[in-house]
N, C-alpha and C positions, 0 to 999 in steps of 0.2 A: 255538657261538662259535668263530671262527677262531683258530688258534694257529700262530705262525711260530717255528721254532727253527732254528738253524744259521748257519754262516758260509759264504758262497759268493762266490768271486772271479769276476770277469767283466771283459770288455774293452768299453770304450765306443768307438764309432767317431768319426770327425771331425765327424759331424753331431750327435753327442750321443745316438745310439741305443745301447741295451744290451739284451741278451736278459734278460728277466725270468725268474729261476730257475724251472724246471719244477716243483720241489717246492712253491714258494710259489704258483705258478699253479694247481696242483691243489687246494691248500687253499682258495684263493679260489673256484674253481669248485664245490667241494664245498658251500660255504656259499651258492652262488648269487650271489656278489658279484664281478662282473666289472670294475667301475670302481675306480680308485685316485685318491687325492688326494695331493698332494705339497707340502711346505713345508720351509723350513729349521727345524732343531731350535731350540728356544728356549734350550737350555743348551750343546749341543755343536756342533762344527763338522762337521755332517753334515746330510743330508736325511732326512726321515721320510716314508715312504709309508704311507698309511692306506687300508684298504679303505673304500669309500664309506660303508658302514653304520657302521663304527667312527668315521669322521670325523663323521657326523651325530650319533651318540651323544655324542661329546665336545663338539661344538658346542652341542648342546642343554644339556648339563651346564654348560658355561661360560656360556651365555646365562642359565640359571636362577640362577646365582650373581652375575651382574653386573646392576646397575641401569642401564637404558638412559637414565635421566634424570639420571645422574651423569656429568659430562663426563669425569672421569678413568677411570671404569670403561668408558665407551663407547669411549674411546681405546684401552684395553687390548684390547677386543673387536675394534676396527677393525684394530689392528696384528696381531692373531693371524690374522684372516681375509684381510687384504690380500695376504699373501704366498703364498696357496695357489693351486695349479693342478690342474685335473682331468687325469689322465694315462691315456689309453686304452692298451690293449695291442693292438698291431697283429696282423694275421693270421699274422705270422711269430713272434709271441711276444716282440716287442721293445717297449720303452717309449722315448719321446723325452724326455730331460731338458732342460727349458728352459735356454737359455744363461745367463740371469741367475742361476739356481740353481747351475749348474755353477761359475760365477765366485765366488759367495758362499762356497762350501766347497772351492774349488780342486780340483774333479774333473779328473782327467787320464784317460788311456786305461785305467789299471788301477783298478778299483773293487771294493768289497766290500759285499755285502748281508749284514746281520746281522739275523736274526729276533729280535724283541723282544716276543714274546707276541702281542698283537693288532695290532702295527705292525711295519714293517721299516725299518731304518736303511740308508742308502746313504752310504758313506764313500769318500774317496780311500784307496786301499789302504795307502799309506805312513802316513797319519794313523791309520788303524785299527790297523796294526801297532804304532805307537808307543804308542797308548793301551792296547792289550791286553797289550803286553809290559812294562807298568809293573810294577816289582817290589813294589808294594803287596800286602800279603797279603790274598787273598780271604777266607781263613779268619778272620783277625782282624776284618775288616770285617763279615762275616756275624755273627760272635759279638757284636760291638758293636751292630749294628742289630737283631738278633733277640733280644737280651737273654738270651743263654745264659750 
């Protein structure tokens, strides 16, 4: 199973191209997974990059939990899949972020990739800095969530 960890800053050009971090590219290649899927995160103001195999697993799980004959559940599924794009990595190791997704999360030239286990988040650098510099105590949160 592919695992992504780390924070990597990068520059996006005026066309929306950014070099996909080599360390993440190697992890994808090791798993034989060359394609990426991208969508806006459902909770945070960032984009999520899924290896295609991970996307397919999550889509299968979501579909198995939702009844296609229930209109509300069908709408949830539709909303989740409607915003996704396939994201090829070009021969130079770059990805092209669709303009509508750039606008949705206010991506500018400075971006940050954050490895999140089996997915990768793509943030506007300033937004990521503000989120990660939050003085909330990680230790206290872990203690509460892990029942120590």
